[in-house]
Each structure stands twice: as C-alpha cells, then as structure tokens.
C-alpha positions in Angstrom: 87.2 194.0 -55.1 87.1 190.5 -53.8 89.1 189.4 -50.8 92.6 187.9 -51.5 94.7 185.5 -49.5 98.5 185.7 -49.5 100.5 182.8 -48.1 104.2 183.5 -47.4 106.8 180.7 -47.4 110.6 180.8 -46.9 113.4 179.3 -44.9 114.4 180.8 -41.6 116.3 184.1 -42.4 114.6 184.5 -45.8 112.9 187.7 -44.7 109.4 186.5 -45.2 108.0 188.2 -42.1 109.5 191.5 -43.2 108.0 191.1 -46.7 104.6 190.1 -45.3 104.5 193.2 -43.2 105.5 195.4 -46.2 102.7 193.8 -48.3 100.3 194.6 -45.5 101.3 198.2 -45.6 100.9 198.3 -49.4 97.4 196.8 -49.2 96.4 199.3 -46.5 97.6 202.1 -48.7 95.3 200.8 -51.4 92.4 201.1 -48.9 92.2 197.4 -48.1 91.6 196.0 -44.6 94.0 193.2 -43.8 94.0 190.4 -41.3 97.6 189.5 -40.7 98.2 186.0 -39.3 101.7 185.2 -38.0 101.7 181.8 -36.3 104.7 182.4 -34.1 103.2 185.6 -32.7 99.9 183.8 -32.1 101.7 181.2 -30.0 103.6 183.9 -28.1 100.4 185.8 -27.4 98.7 182.6 -26.2 101.6 181.9 -23.7 101.4 185.5 -22.5 97.6 185.5 -22.2 97.3 183.3 -19.1 98.4 180.3 -17.0 97.4 176.7 -16.9 98.4 173.4 -18.4 98.2 174.3 -22.1 100.0 177.6 -21.6 102.8 175.8 -19.7 102.9 173.1 -22.3 103.1 175.6 -25.2 105.8 177.7 -23.4 107.9 174.5 -22.9 107.6 173.5 -26.6 108.6 177.0 -27.7 111.5 177.3 -25.4 112.8 173.9 -26.4 112.5 174.6 -30.1 110.0 171.7 -30.6 107.0 171.6 -33.0 103.4 172.1 -32.0 100.9 169.3 -32.9 99.1 170.3 -36.1 95.7 171.0 -34.4 97.1 173.9 -32.4 98.3 176.3 -35.1 95.1 175.5 -37.0 93.0 176.3 -33.9 94.8 179.6 -33.4 94.6 180.9 -36.9 91.1 179.6 -37.4 90.0 181.5 -34.3 91.4 184.7 -35.7 89.5 184.2 -38.9 86.2 183.2 -37.1 86.4 186.3 -34.9 87.6 188.9 -37.5 86.8 188.0 -41.0 83.7 189.9 -42.3 83.9 188.9 -46.0 85.9 191.9 -47.2 89.4 191.7 -45.7 92.5 190.4 -47.4 94.4 187.8 -45.4 98.1 187.5 -45.1 99.4 184.2 -43.7 103.0 184.0 -42.4 104.3 180.8 -40.9 101.1 178.9 -41.6 101.0 175.4 -43.0 104.5 174.2 -41.9 103.4 170.6 -42.2 101.6 168.9 -45.1 98.6 168.0 -42.9 97.8 171.7 -42.5 97.7 172.5 -46.2 94.3 171.0 -47.1 92.9 172.6 -43.9 93.9 176.0 -45.2 92.5 175.1 -48.6 89.1 174.1 -47.0 89.1 177.3 -44.8 89.6 179.5 -47.9 86.9 177.6 -49.7 84.5 178.1 -46.8 85.3 181.8 -46.6 84.6 182.1 -50.3 88.1 183.5 -51.1 89.0 182.6 -54.7 92.0 184.9 -55.1 94.9 183.0 -53.6 98.6 183.7 -53.9 101.5 181.7 -52.5 104.8 183.6 -52.3 107.9 181.5 -51.9 110.9 183.6 -51.0 113.8 181.4 -52.2 117.3 181.6 -50.6 120.2 179.1 -50.5 121.1 177.2 -47.4 124.4 179.0 -47.3 122.6 182.4 -47.4 120.6 181.3 -44.4 123.7 180.1 -42.5 125.6 183.3 -43.1 122.7 185.5 -42.2 121.5 183.7 -39.1 124.9 183.0 -37.6 125.7 186.7 -37.9 122.7 187.5 -35.7 124.4 186.0 -32.7 121.3 184.5 -31.1 121.6 181.5 -28.8 119.6 179.3 -31.1 121.5 180.4 -34.2 124.4 177.9 -33.8 125.5 176.4 -37.1 124.2 173.0 -35.9 120.8 174.6 -34.9 120.5 176.4 -38.3 121.3 173.2 -40.3 118.7 171.4 -38.2 116.1 174.0 -39.2 117.1 173.8 -42.9 116.7 170.0 -42.8 113.4 170.3 -41.2 112.3 172.8 -43.8 113.3 170.4 -46.6 111.4 167.5 -45.0 108.3 169.3 -43.9 107.7 172.6 -45.8 108.9 171.6 -49.3 106.0 169.0 -49.6 103.6 171.8 -48.6 105.0 174.0 -51.3 104.5 171.2 -53.8 100.9 170.8 -52.6 100.2 174.5 -53.4 102.2 174.5 -56.7 100.0 171.8 -58.2 96.7 173.2 -56.8 95.1 175.2 -59.5 93.3 177.4 -57.0 96.6 179.2 -56.2 98.8 181.5 -58.1 102.3 180.4 -57.1 105.1 183.0 -57.2 108.8 182.4 -56.7 110.7 185.4 -55.3 114.5 185.8 -55.2 115.3 186.3 -51.6 119.0 186.9 -51.9 118.8 190.7 -52.5 118.1 193.7 -50.4 114.8 194.1 -48.5 113.8 196.9 -50.9 114.6 194.8 -54.0 112.7 191.8 -52.7 109.7 194.0 -52.0 109.9 195.6 -55.6 110.0 192.1 -57.1 106.9 191.0 -55.1 105.0 194.1 -56.1 105.9 193.7 -59.8 104.8 190.1 -59.8 101.5 190.7 -57.8 100.5 193.8 -59.8 102.5 193.7 -63.2 
C-alpha cells in the first residue's frame, strides 16, 4: 500500500487536532506507520529545546498571538519529513499551510516524496459554534474579541488555501460536518475515507 498524506483544516475549536489524532490511531490499527506533524507542537518543542535569539523570538511571537513568517513552519515540518520519512509512512498534517504561500510548498514536498494519495479534510463549523465553544473554555485568549479576530484571520488566510487544494486535482477534498459529537465526526471521516 502506497503512502498517503492527510491534511486537516478547520477553524479554531473545530476539533481538527482531536480528529487528526483519532485518524492516526485508526491508521496504526491497520498496521500503518504514521508521521504526525502538528505545527503548533513543533513550535512549542522548538522553544523548549534551547535558548538563543531564535528561541526567544519564537517564544515572543507565540506569547503575543502573532504569526510566524512562512519560512519557519515550512522549515520545521520539512525537517521532520527529511529526518523521518522512509518512503512507507502515512503523513498527517495538522495546522500546516495556514497561509497561501505555504500551499504550493506542501504540494512540491509531496511531489518530491512521491506521495500520490492526498486527502484534504475540512472540518466545517459556523462562527457561532466556535464562539460558543471557545468562550466556554475560559482561557485568557478566548475573549469574544480574540475569537472573532481568529475567525477573521481564518477567512482571510486559510480560506484561500482551501480553495487552492479544492481546485488541485492531485487532492481528494472532503468536507466534514464539525458540529456534532467527536464520535460522530470521527465516524463521518472514516465513512468518507473508506466507504
């Protein structure tokens, strides 16, 4: 069986991280080896891994809720692939390609790795669902104003990325209804991936 790449998208609070993890478990049950790339975790690991100018700069950007320049997430996920991909693993991307400039880079990386099976999973939820869910968490950065800012950012930056993958024939594009229980979302994903 050839390697497969799965790219998860969804607004904050859509549950994409949870669903990516559940997919990883399903693939491993099928005997697949999986490389799981979660950009936010890669940045947190980078900050924790040492000291110096770039670590301080990255920590400052994360703490202030700002965006990394495009080269940096690309560097981090590319390094994971360079160091770990042997030609047989499935790859799950979560939080990758949050700006349009990154989308063709992922495309070229998958071309280079020889991965032809590519699926984009877009977990769709309404803005109100996100506001209700995130404001209930009670985190400091989950103010209504902060949540609305993230939603606007998603619309401006991530929606064009989704359009890029939708019209690219190399990708199977799947819409998933996110406004249901975790279990129901997982069942929908499984039924659309392996009907």
